DODRENRO-883649 format. One record per residue (C-alpha): chain; x, y, z; residue in three letters; residue number from 1. Coordinates in Angstrom, 3 decimals, m for minus. Example, Ala and Ser with C-alpha at 12.3 -4.5 7.8 and 13.67 -1.06 7.14 Angstrom:
<rs>
<'A'; <12.300; m4.500; 7.800>; 'ALA'; 1>,
<'A'; <13.670; m1.060; 7.140>; 'SER'; 2>,
</rs>
This chain:
<rs>
<'A'; <62.039; 112.177; 150.281>; 'MET'; 1>,
<'A'; <64.644; 110.878; 147.981>; 'ASN'; 2>,
<'A'; <62.541; 111.081; 144.685>; 'THR'; 3>,
<'A'; <65.496; 111.507; 142.518>; 'ALA'; 4>,
<'A'; <64.192; 112.637; 139.237>; 'GLU'; 5>,
<'A'; <61.702; 110.056; 138.640>; 'LEU'; 6>,
<'A'; <58.389; 110.901; 136.897>; 'LYS'; 7>,
<'A'; <56.139; 109.497; 139.699>; 'LEU'; 8>,
<'A'; <52.161; 109.903; 140.264>; 'PRO'; 9>,
<'A'; <50.792; 111.939; 143.145>; 'TYR'; 10>,
<'A'; <51.791; 110.686; 146.616>; 'LEU'; 11>,
<'A'; <54.099; 108.052; 145.211>; 'THR'; 12>,
<'A'; <57.727; 108.295; 146.851>; 'TYR'; 13>,
<'A'; <61.061; 106.655; 145.674>; 'PHE'; 14>,
<'A'; <63.887; 105.779; 148.089>; 'HIS'; 15>,
<'A'; <67.006; 104.912; 147.364>; 'ARG'; 16>,
<'A'; <69.406; 103.770; 150.364>; 'PRO'; 17>,
<'A'; <71.090; 106.776; 151.750>; 'CYS'; 18>,
<'A'; <73.053; 107.908; 154.744>; 'ARG'; 19>,
<'A'; <69.834; 108.510; 156.726>; 'GLY'; 20>,
<'A'; <69.343; 104.860; 156.896>; 'TYR'; 21>,
<'A'; <69.882; 102.841; 160.116>; 'LEU'; 22>,
<'A'; <71.897; 99.478; 159.383>; 'PHE'; 23>,
<'A'; <72.065; 96.787; 162.317>; 'HIS'; 24>,
<'A'; <73.938; 93.452; 161.668>; 'GLY'; 25>,
<'A'; <76.416; 92.281; 159.003>; 'ASP'; 26>,
<'A'; <77.029; 89.372; 157.281>; 'GLY'; 27>,
<'A'; <74.413; 86.546; 156.747>; 'GLU'; 28>,
<'A'; <71.750; 88.799; 158.938>; 'SER'; 29>,
<'A'; <71.176; 92.607; 158.355>; 'ARG'; 30>,
<'A'; <68.217; 95.044; 159.373>; 'THR'; 31>,
<'A'; <67.899; 98.229; 157.722>; 'ILE'; 32>,
<'A'; <65.263; 101.177; 159.090>; 'VAL'; 33>,
<'A'; <64.930; 104.222; 156.927>; 'SER'; 34>,
<'A'; <64.695; 107.565; 158.046>; 'PRO'; 35>,
<'A'; <60.984; 109.228; 159.141>; 'ILE'; 36>,
<'A'; <58.932; 110.594; 156.003>; 'PHE'; 37>,
<'A'; <56.959; 113.274; 156.744>; 'GLU'; 38>,
<'A'; <54.122; 113.162; 154.101>; 'THR'; 39>,
<'A'; <52.717; 116.543; 152.676>; 'PRO'; 40>,
<'A'; <48.949; 115.485; 153.233>; 'VAL'; 41>,
<'A'; <47.526; 113.036; 155.865>; 'ASP'; 42>,
<'A'; <47.166; 109.447; 154.305>; 'PHE'; 43>,
<'A'; <44.395; 106.753; 154.806>; 'SER'; 44>,
<'A'; <46.542; 103.969; 153.132>; 'SER'; 45>,
<'A'; <49.939; 102.876; 152.113>; 'LEU'; 46>,
<'A'; <51.660; 100.060; 149.705>; 'ILE'; 47>,
<'A'; <55.237; 99.387; 149.707>; 'LEU'; 48>,
<'A'; <56.984; 97.877; 146.742>; 'SER'; 49>,
<'A'; <60.545; 96.740; 146.738>; 'VAL'; 50>,
<'A'; <62.752; 96.699; 143.529>; 'VAL'; 51>,
<'A'; <64.907; 93.565; 143.830>; 'LEU'; 52>,
<'A'; <66.451; 93.350; 140.893>; 'LYS'; 53>,
<'A'; <68.421; 90.013; 141.642>; 'THR'; 54>,
<'A'; <67.543; 87.444; 144.462>; 'ILE'; 55>,
<'A'; <70.395; 85.258; 145.086>; 'LYS'; 56>,
<'A'; <70.680; 83.024; 148.060>; 'LYS'; 57>,
<'A'; <68.084; 84.259; 151.320>; 'GLY'; 58>,
<'A'; <65.127; 86.417; 151.667>; 'TRP'; 59>,
<'A'; <64.101; 89.891; 152.245>; 'LEU'; 60>,
<'A'; <61.225; 90.986; 154.720>; 'LEU'; 61>,
<'A'; <59.633; 94.243; 154.330>; 'SER'; 62>,
<'A'; <58.076; 96.141; 157.370>; 'GLU'; 63>,
<'A'; <56.174; 99.435; 157.678>; 'VAL'; 64>,
<'A'; <54.839; 101.542; 160.821>; 'GLN'; 65>,
<'A'; <53.141; 105.087; 160.572>; 'ILE'; 66>,
<'A'; <52.405; 107.833; 162.923>; 'ARG'; 67>,
<'A'; <49.254; 109.211; 163.678>; 'GLN'; 68>,
<'A'; <49.047; 112.560; 165.899>; 'GLY'; 69>,
<'A'; <52.564; 112.010; 167.217>; 'GLY'; 70>,
<'A'; <51.989; 108.536; 168.089>; 'VAL'; 71>,
<'A'; <53.762; 105.570; 165.925>; 'TRP'; 72>,
<'A'; <52.050; 102.153; 165.511>; 'SER'; 73>,
<'A'; <53.883; 98.894; 165.888>; 'PRO'; 74>,
<'A'; <55.535; 97.919; 162.728>; 'PHE'; 75>,
<'A'; <53.627; 95.987; 160.296>; 'PHE'; 76>,
<'A'; <54.782; 92.804; 158.107>; 'LYS'; 77>,
<'A'; <53.885; 93.339; 154.481>; 'LEU'; 78>,
<'A'; <55.779; 90.594; 152.237>; 'ALA'; 79>,
<'A'; <58.525; 87.963; 152.471>; 'LEU'; 80>,
<'A'; <60.527; 87.482; 149.059>; 'TYR'; 81>,
<'A'; <62.941; 84.952; 148.139>; 'SER'; 82>,
<'A'; <64.049; 82.880; 144.789>; 'ALA'; 83>,
<'A'; <61.703; 79.727; 146.018>; 'LYS'; 84>,
<'A'; <58.858; 81.666; 147.785>; 'LEU'; 85>,
<'A'; <56.994; 84.770; 148.242>; 'ASN'; 86>,
<'A'; <54.198; 85.384; 150.778>; 'HIS'; 87>,
<'A'; <52.258; 87.957; 152.805>; 'SER'; 88>,
<'A'; <51.232; 87.660; 156.474>; 'PHE'; 89>,
<'A'; <47.628; 87.128; 156.494>; 'GLY'; 90>,
<'A'; <45.259; 89.954; 158.433>; 'GLU'; 91>,
<'A'; <46.968; 92.005; 160.815>; 'GLN'; 92>,
<'A'; <44.607; 94.088; 163.300>; 'GLU'; 93>,
<'A'; <46.195; 96.879; 165.722>; 'GLU'; 94>,
<'A'; <44.570; 100.033; 167.102>; 'ASP'; 95>,
<'A'; <46.105; 102.272; 164.507>; 'ALA'; 96>,
<'A'; <45.919; 100.379; 161.533>; 'ALA'; 97>,
<'A'; <45.196; 96.875; 159.740>; 'SER'; 98>,
<'A'; <47.027; 94.958; 157.100>; 'VAL'; 99>,
<'A'; <45.160; 93.005; 154.523>; 'THR'; 100>,
<'A'; <47.534; 90.985; 152.214>; 'VAL'; 101>,
<'A'; <49.269; 93.865; 150.708>; 'ASP'; 102>,
<'A'; <47.742; 97.271; 151.822>; 'VAL'; 103>,
<'A'; <47.922; 99.119; 154.930>; 'LEU'; 104>,
<'A'; <44.788; 101.190; 155.806>; 'ARG'; 105>,
<'A'; <45.286; 103.502; 158.480>; 'ALA'; 106>,
<'A'; <42.394; 103.721; 161.094>; 'LYS'; 107>,
<'A'; <42.829; 107.392; 161.430>; 'THR'; 108>,
<'A'; <44.627; 109.751; 159.000>; 'PRO'; 109>,
<'A'; <48.302; 109.402; 159.353>; 'ALA'; 110>,
<'A'; <51.248; 112.187; 158.650>; 'GLN'; 111>,
<'A'; <54.319; 110.040; 158.440>; 'ALA'; 112>,
<'A'; <55.898; 106.442; 157.794>; 'TYR'; 113>,
<'A'; <59.056; 104.600; 158.050>; 'ARG'; 114>,
<'A'; <60.086; 101.133; 156.970>; 'PHE'; 115>,
<'A'; <62.417; 98.360; 158.088>; 'ARG'; 116>,
<'A'; <64.100; 95.846; 155.688>; 'LEU'; 117>,
<'A'; <65.173; 92.352; 157.200>; 'SER'; 118>,
<'A'; <67.866; 90.631; 155.132>; 'LEU'; 119>,
<'A'; <69.209; 87.130; 155.316>; 'GLN'; 120>,
<'A'; <71.983; 85.934; 153.008>; 'GLY'; 121>,
<'A'; <73.077; 87.218; 149.618>; 'GLU'; 122>,
<'A'; <70.382; 90.120; 149.454>; 'MET'; 123>,
<'A'; <70.898; 93.687; 147.782>; 'ASP'; 124>,
<'A'; <69.631; 96.185; 149.685>; 'ILE'; 125>,
<'A'; <66.502; 97.241; 147.154>; 'PRO'; 126>,
<'A'; <65.346; 100.474; 146.323>; 'ASP'; 127>,
<'A'; <61.557; 100.978; 147.529>; 'VAL'; 128>,
<'A'; <58.648; 102.656; 146.526>; 'PHE'; 129>,
<'A'; <55.862; 103.910; 148.576>; 'VAL'; 130>,
<'A'; <52.372; 104.952; 147.480>; 'ALA'; 131>,
<'A'; <49.903; 106.778; 149.788>; 'LEU'; 132>,
<'A'; <46.192; 107.363; 149.478>; 'THR'; 133>,
<'A'; <45.192; 110.960; 150.297>; 'ASP'; 134>,
<'A'; <42.873; 110.917; 153.363>; 'ALA'; 135>,
<'A'; <40.533; 113.383; 152.196>; 'SER'; 136>,
<'A'; <40.535; 112.894; 148.362>; 'ALA'; 137>,
<'A'; <36.889; 112.143; 146.980>; 'GLN'; 138>,
<'A'; <36.278; 111.251; 143.437>; 'TYR'; 139>,
<'A'; <35.307; 113.722; 140.910>; 'ASP'; 140>,
<'A'; <33.534; 112.898; 137.585>; 'GLU'; 141>,
<'A'; <36.217; 115.162; 135.771>; 'CYS'; 142>,
<'A'; <38.650; 112.396; 136.390>; 'SER'; 143>,
<'A'; <37.293; 110.705; 133.482>; 'ALA'; 144>,
<'A'; <38.191; 113.015; 131.172>; 'ILE'; 145>,
<'A'; <40.922; 111.353; 128.553>; 'LEU'; 146>,
<'A'; <44.086; 113.450; 127.059>; 'PRO'; 147>,
<'A'; <43.495; 114.814; 123.782>; 'ALA'; 148>,
<'A'; <44.118; 113.014; 120.625>; 'GLY'; 149>,
<'A'; <44.642; 109.209; 120.449>; 'LYS'; 150>,
<'A'; <47.165; 106.556; 121.428>; 'ARG'; 151>,
<'A'; <47.861; 102.753; 120.560>; 'LYS'; 152>,
<'A'; <50.240; 100.844; 121.941>; 'ILE'; 153>,
<'A'; <51.438; 97.736; 120.512>; 'ALA'; 154>,
<'A'; <50.383; 94.176; 122.533>; 'VAL'; 155>,
<'A'; <50.277; 90.924; 122.144>; 'ARG'; 156>,
<'A'; <46.677; 89.618; 123.291>; 'PRO'; 157>,
<'A'; <46.757; 86.672; 125.807>; 'LEU'; 158>,
<'A'; <43.866; 85.166; 127.203>; 'SER'; 159>,
<'A'; <43.915; 83.750; 130.673>; 'GLN'; 160>,
<'A'; <40.821; 81.617; 129.670>; 'MET'; 161>,
<'A'; <43.037; 79.976; 127.063>; 'ARG'; 162>,
<'A'; <45.748; 78.950; 129.443>; 'LEU'; 163>,
<'A'; <46.491; 75.103; 130.197>; 'ASP'; 164>,
<'A'; <45.079; 74.863; 133.650>; 'VAL'; 165>,
<'A'; <41.740; 74.324; 135.352>; 'SER'; 166>,
<'A'; <38.778; 76.790; 134.590>; 'VAL'; 167>,
<'A'; <39.023; 77.717; 138.185>; 'THR'; 168>,
<'A'; <42.714; 78.629; 137.576>; 'ASP'; 169>,
<'A'; <42.017; 80.320; 134.567>; 'GLN'; 170>,
<'A'; <39.954; 82.707; 136.540>; 'MET'; 171>,
<'A'; <42.395; 83.660; 138.766>; 'ARG'; 172>,
<'A'; <45.083; 84.283; 136.642>; 'LEU'; 173>,
<'A'; <44.169; 88.089; 135.551>; 'CYS'; 174>,
<'A'; <46.969; 89.472; 137.177>; 'SER'; 175>,
<'A'; <49.981; 87.515; 135.888>; 'PRO'; 176>,
<'A'; <48.525; 87.365; 132.318>; 'THR'; 177>,
<'A'; <48.301; 91.000; 131.898>; 'SER'; 178>,
<'A'; <51.792; 91.385; 133.759>; 'LEU'; 179>,
<'A'; <52.871; 88.921; 131.307>; 'THR'; 180>,
<'A'; <51.145; 91.267; 128.536>; 'MET'; 181>,
<'A'; <53.096; 94.372; 129.890>; 'ALA'; 182>,
<'A'; <56.677; 92.734; 130.026>; 'LEU'; 183>,
<'A'; <56.181; 91.233; 126.474>; 'ASN'; 184>,
<'A'; <55.341; 94.696; 125.115>; 'ALA'; 185>,
<'A'; <58.617; 95.948; 127.003>; 'LEU'; 186>,
<'A'; <60.560; 93.767; 125.368>; 'GLY'; 187>,
<'A'; <60.839; 90.950; 128.033>; 'ILE'; 188>,
<'A'; <60.263; 87.454; 126.885>; 'LYS'; 189>,
<'A'; <57.603; 86.150; 129.260>; 'ALA'; 190>,
<'A'; <55.082; 83.191; 129.555>; 'ASP'; 191>,
<'A'; <51.725; 83.901; 131.596>; 'PRO'; 192>,
<'A'; <52.152; 80.197; 133.408>; 'LEU'; 193>,
<'A'; <55.612; 80.831; 134.431>; 'GLN'; 194>,
<'A'; <54.616; 84.503; 135.485>; 'THR'; 195>,
<'A'; <52.022; 83.075; 137.684>; 'ALA'; 196>,
<'A'; <54.234; 80.685; 139.277>; 'SER'; 197>,
<'A'; <56.904; 83.204; 139.916>; 'ALA'; 198>,
<'A'; <54.299; 85.505; 141.891>; 'VAL'; 199>,
<'A'; <52.047; 83.175; 143.677>; 'TYR'; 200>,
<'A'; <51.787; 84.475; 147.220>; 'ASP'; 201>,
<'A'; <51.770; 80.924; 148.767>; 'ASP'; 202>,
<'A'; <50.338; 82.617; 152.838>; 'ARG'; 203>,
<'A'; <47.374; 84.023; 150.584>; 'ALA'; 204>,
<'A'; <47.043; 81.594; 147.828>; 'ARG'; 205>,
<'A'; <46.776; 84.070; 145.260>; 'ILE'; 206>,
<'A'; <48.302; 85.168; 142.346>; 'TYR'; 207>,
<'A'; <47.440; 89.153; 142.421>; 'GLY'; 208>,
<'A'; <49.512; 90.336; 145.235>; 'ASN'; 209>,
<'A'; <50.510; 93.511; 144.041>; 'TRP'; 210>,
<'A'; <53.571; 94.028; 145.358>; 'THR'; 211>,
<'A'; <55.028; 90.392; 144.460>; 'ILE'; 212>,
<'A'; <53.883; 91.093; 140.747>; 'ASN'; 213>,
<'A'; <56.152; 94.120; 140.587>; 'THR'; 214>,
<'A'; <58.902; 92.790; 142.581>; 'ALA'; 215>,
<'A'; <58.978; 90.050; 139.784>; 'TYR'; 216>,
<'A'; <58.899; 92.604; 136.981>; 'ALA'; 217>,
<'A'; <61.575; 94.275; 138.851>; 'ALA'; 218>,
<'A'; <63.909; 91.064; 138.529>; 'ARG'; 219>,
<'A'; <62.949; 90.712; 134.759>; 'CYS'; 220>,
<'A'; <64.883; 94.101; 134.157>; 'GLY'; 221>,
<'A'; <62.368; 96.802; 134.658>; 'LEU'; 222>,
<'A'; <61.379; 99.598; 136.851>; 'GLN'; 223>,
<'A'; <57.932; 98.201; 138.441>; 'ALA'; 224>,
<'A'; <56.002; 99.472; 141.520>; 'PHE'; 225>,
<'A'; <52.585; 99.675; 142.822>; 'VAL'; 226>,
<'A'; <50.690; 103.433; 142.663>; 'THR'; 227>,
<'A'; <47.625; 105.342; 142.429>; 'ARG'; 228>,
<'A'; <46.499; 107.244; 139.759>; 'PHE'; 229>,
<'A'; <43.758; 110.164; 139.996>; 'GLN'; 230>,
<'A'; <42.700; 110.889; 136.700>; 'THR'; 231>,
<'A'; <42.740; 109.409; 133.381>; 'LEU'; 232>,
<'A'; <44.216; 112.427; 132.207>; 'ALA'; 233>,
<'A'; <47.469; 111.267; 133.815>; 'GLN'; 234>,
<'A'; <47.660; 108.479; 131.318>; 'LEU'; 235>,
<'A'; <49.265; 110.876; 128.911>; 'GLN'; 236>,
<'A'; <52.225; 110.866; 130.646>; 'GLU'; 237>,
<'A'; <52.783; 107.513; 131.836>; 'PHE'; 238>,
<'A'; <51.084; 105.263; 129.340>; 'LEU'; 239>,
<'A'; <53.627; 105.073; 126.557>; 'THR'; 240>,
<'A'; <55.305; 102.429; 124.389>; 'GLU'; 241>,
<'A'; <57.854; 102.440; 127.171>; 'LYS'; 242>,
<'A'; <55.756; 102.745; 130.401>; 'SER'; 243>,
<'A'; <52.708; 100.508; 130.626>; 'LEU'; 244>,
<'A'; <49.885; 100.327; 133.226>; 'ILE'; 245>,
<'A'; <47.979; 97.285; 134.638>; 'ALA'; 246>,
<'A'; <45.093; 98.467; 136.710>; 'ALA'; 247>,
<'A'; <42.161; 96.492; 138.698>; 'PRO'; 248>,
<'A'; <38.452; 97.222; 138.139>; 'ILE'; 249>,
<'A'; <35.676; 96.321; 139.976>; 'ALA'; 250>,
<'A'; <32.071; 96.805; 138.662>; 'TYR'; 251>,
<'A'; <28.322; 95.535; 138.869>; 'GLN'; 252>,
<'A'; <26.439; 93.937; 136.409>; 'ARG'; 253>,
<'A'; <25.866; 96.591; 133.680>; 'GLY'; 254>,
<'A'; <28.194; 98.941; 134.746>; 'GLU'; 255>,
<'A'; <30.632; 98.250; 132.183>; 'LEU'; 256>,
<'A'; <29.917; 98.318; 128.300>; 'THR'; 257>,
<'A'; <31.128; 95.396; 126.046>; 'GLY'; 258>,
<'A'; <33.011; 93.968; 129.451>; 'ALA'; 259>,
<'A'; <34.563; 90.412; 128.736>; 'ALA'; 260>,
<'A'; <32.826; 89.581; 132.368>; 'ILE'; 261>,
<'A'; <29.744; 90.557; 133.206>; 'ALA'; 262>,
<'A'; <30.782; 91.804; 136.951>; 'GLN'; 263>,
<'A'; <33.573; 91.235; 139.319>; 'THR'; 264>,
<'A'; <34.803; 92.567; 142.753>; 'PRO'; 265>,
<'A'; <38.269; 92.619; 141.273>; 'GLY'; 266>,
<'A'; <39.987; 91.946; 137.741>; 'HIS'; 267>,
<'A'; <43.169; 93.267; 136.062>; 'PHE'; 268>,
<'A'; <43.670; 94.444; 132.701>; 'VAL'; 269>,
<'A'; <46.455; 95.959; 130.733>; 'LEU'; 270>,
<'A'; <45.841; 99.712; 129.449>; 'LEU'; 271>,
<'A'; <47.122; 100.136; 125.811>; 'CYS'; 272>,
<'A'; <45.762; 103.425; 124.745>; 'GLY'; 273>,
<'A'; <42.633; 105.676; 124.063>; 'TRP'; 274>,
<'A'; <40.663; 107.281; 121.203>; 'GLU'; 275>,
<'A'; <37.216; 108.716; 120.808>; 'ASN'; 276>,
<'A'; <36.054; 108.792; 124.297>; 'GLY'; 277>,
<'A'; <37.309; 105.139; 125.128>; 'LYS'; 278>,
<'A'; <39.851; 103.181; 126.805>; 'ILE'; 279>,
<'A'; <41.867; 100.791; 124.887>; 'ARG'; 280>,
<'A'; <42.735; 97.786; 126.901>; 'VAL'; 281>,
<'A'; <44.056; 94.489; 126.861>; 'ALA'; 282>,
<'A'; <41.452; 92.413; 128.746>; 'ASP'; 283>,
<'A'; <42.926; 88.927; 129.640>; 'PRO'; 284>,
<'A'; <39.033; 87.630; 130.700>; 'ALA'; 285>,
<'A'; <38.317; 87.527; 126.833>; 'ALA'; 286>,
<'A'; <37.354; 84.131; 125.489>; 'GLU'; 287>,
<'A'; <40.011; 84.156; 122.728>; 'THR'; 288>,
<'A'; <43.143; 86.239; 121.759>; 'LYS'; 289>,
<'A'; <41.138; 88.062; 118.981>; 'ARG'; 290>,
<'A'; <38.683; 89.270; 121.517>; 'GLU'; 291>,
<'A'; <41.224; 90.482; 124.156>; 'VAL'; 292>,
<'A'; <41.508; 94.064; 122.774>; 'ILE'; 293>,
<'A'; <38.893; 96.037; 123.414>; 'ARG'; 294>,
<'A'; <37.344; 99.589; 124.232>; 'PHE'; 295>,
<'A'; <35.389; 100.719; 127.211>; 'TYR'; 296>,
<'A'; <33.815; 103.849; 127.702>; 'ASP'; 297>,
<'A'; <35.927; 106.167; 129.604>; 'ALA'; 298>,
<'A'; <33.469; 107.442; 132.532>; 'ALA'; 299>,
<'A'; <32.574; 103.783; 133.197>; 'GLU'; 300>,
<'A'; <35.944; 102.385; 133.218>; 'PHE'; 301>,
<'A'; <36.909; 105.649; 135.733>; 'ALA'; 302>,
<'A'; <34.290; 104.558; 138.114>; 'ARG'; 303>,
<'A'; <35.762; 101.095; 137.765>; 'ALA'; 304>,
<'A'; <38.777; 101.826; 138.494>; 'TRP'; 305>,
<'A'; <39.675; 105.414; 139.947>; 'LEU'; 306>,
<'A'; <36.666; 105.352; 141.963>; 'GLN'; 307>,
<'A'; <36.093; 101.249; 143.131>; 'ARG'; 308>,
<'A'; <39.773; 100.950; 143.353>; 'LYS'; 309>,
<'A'; <40.934; 104.110; 144.506>; 'ARG'; 310>,
<'A'; <43.304; 104.260; 141.053>; 'GLY'; 311>,
<'A'; <45.617; 101.454; 142.205>; 'VAL'; 312>,
<'A'; <47.749; 100.056; 139.441>; 'ALA'; 313>,
<'A'; <50.997; 98.475; 138.513>; 'TYR'; 314>,
<'A'; <53.386; 100.982; 136.830>; 'LEU'; 315>,
<'A'; <55.650; 98.919; 134.629>; 'VAL'; 316>,
<'A'; <58.622; 100.737; 132.433>; 'ARG'; 317>,
<'A'; <61.876; 100.482; 131.021>; 'LYS'; 318>,
<'A'; <64.575; 102.044; 133.028>; 'LEU'; 319>,
</rs>
């Protein structure tokens, strides 16, 4: 696999266009099919991110297929990207797997994948990241152990609850608000409402399509992709002044002490440090900017993120 020299979390792979790609068509319409990538362990889910550094005129469609026990699935549509609109393709259900918005879930463990990119117009061939979930992995309470010492990353707080939109839309903007805080912290001037407009999935009608959010961050000049973490100890390497993590969490009432909202099936926060057994986060659901930076108990946060959301996250970093 073409991992170059990047530091990547477990079962996350980086693919640059290489000699093994098959190219079909030319001019305005092109299709690129990747080689087959065998995986070191069986996987149960897959998320594909494209790094579109520029979008000129045209669009790009990403698709993926998986192999289970020697049998290939059909290609599943994942996302369409263009300068004017971005969208997923709704529910897709086959014998082998299903796709919901931005995640492919295998019905039985898979051992290989390949992807297909269709380009129309003036579109460069992008780099691709693929994040897999180990089919046999189980959550371990030891995953909540933080790195030694403490770390504090400067983040300018933003509250989604103070954005000039309806109350209903305020509640939906955690992902673009968290991403905007990450962009600003990494030296990219960004506005949460502009980010929200750029990452809106007009098919699913959501602002939290993971791969569309990271594709936008990549167009802002950063390296950004969806990945999965297994432990809080990994923050030592991947949460720095040049590398930030936006993570979705889910919890019931009383399960996350001091939470900005009482309970949620899914909500994004920006991780920005740790100390004294607590995770330092910028939680955009806080009522005011002054309350955005807060600390959550590491064990409670690990269950909300690593267990409930299987450690999925946006990793956004300087090149």
